[in-house]
Legacy VTK file of the C-alpha trace (Angstrom):
# vtk DataFile Version 3.0
C-alpha trace
ASCII
DATASET POLYDATA
POINTS 69 float
42.587 12.448 -33.271
45.917 13.961 -32.308
47.997 11.394 -30.396
49.097 14.106 -27.951
45.639 13.810 -26.389
46.311 10.203 -25.506
49.405 10.812 -23.383
48.785 9.994 -19.729
49.645 13.525 -18.539
46.981 14.987 -20.817
44.434 12.376 -19.762
45.134 13.026 -16.076
44.541 16.753 -16.563
41.283 16.010 -18.386
40.158 13.637 -15.641
40.878 16.306 -13.026
38.716 18.762 -14.962
35.983 16.132 -15.223
36.059 15.586 -11.440
35.827 19.328 -10.832
32.933 19.618 -13.297
31.124 16.827 -11.465
31.663 18.781 -8.205
33.662 16.019 -6.579
35.351 16.980 -3.337
38.699 18.744 -3.846
40.268 16.138 -1.553
38.848 13.306 -3.658
40.003 14.964 -6.864
43.503 15.440 -5.442
43.623 11.806 -4.290
42.638 10.561 -7.760
45.165 12.817 -9.432
47.926 11.823 -7.016
47.261 8.119 -7.615
47.289 8.560 -11.379
50.524 10.549 -11.228
52.152 7.812 -9.129
51.060 5.277 -11.741
52.550 7.451 -14.488
55.799 7.789 -12.490
55.920 3.986 -12.155
55.594 3.635 -15.942
58.317 6.223 -16.599
60.671 4.746 -13.990
60.111 1.287 -15.488
60.846 2.665 -18.963
57.345 1.789 -20.103
55.227 3.918 -22.451
52.750 6.502 -21.175
50.614 6.598 -24.322
47.121 5.205 -23.729
47.167 2.527 -26.428
50.618 1.277 -25.440
50.122 0.939 -21.697
48.214 -2.337 -21.408
50.284 -4.116 -24.054
53.501 -3.051 -22.364
52.371 -4.008 -18.868
50.987 -7.291 -20.152
54.220 -8.263 -21.856
56.264 -7.219 -18.826
54.033 -9.298 -16.514
54.345 -12.344 -18.747
58.126 -12.015 -18.949
58.467 -11.710 -15.166
56.287 -14.797 -14.660
58.355 -16.802 -17.131
61.687 -15.673 -15.659
LINES 1 70
69 0 1 2 3 4 5 6 7 8 9 10 11 12 13 14 15 16 17 18 19 20 21 22 23 24 25 26 27 28 29 30 31 32 33 34 35 36 37 38 39 40 41 42 43 44 45 46 47 48 49 50 51 52 53 54 55 56 57 58 59 60 61 62 63 64 65 66 67 68
């Protein structure tokens, strides 16, 4: 699989399409997308990766380091 498909921006767009396909309310779909984009912005602002397989490891290590500080 091409790693480009695992970037958070690409996954958010796919999730939006999935919500539309499932006929979720446009307001619900927008709320989900907005929340996911805020999460992505948090990662970028914190200089953390936005690739799917790197997110949990990065957040986990950052949480452990802040607890130990």
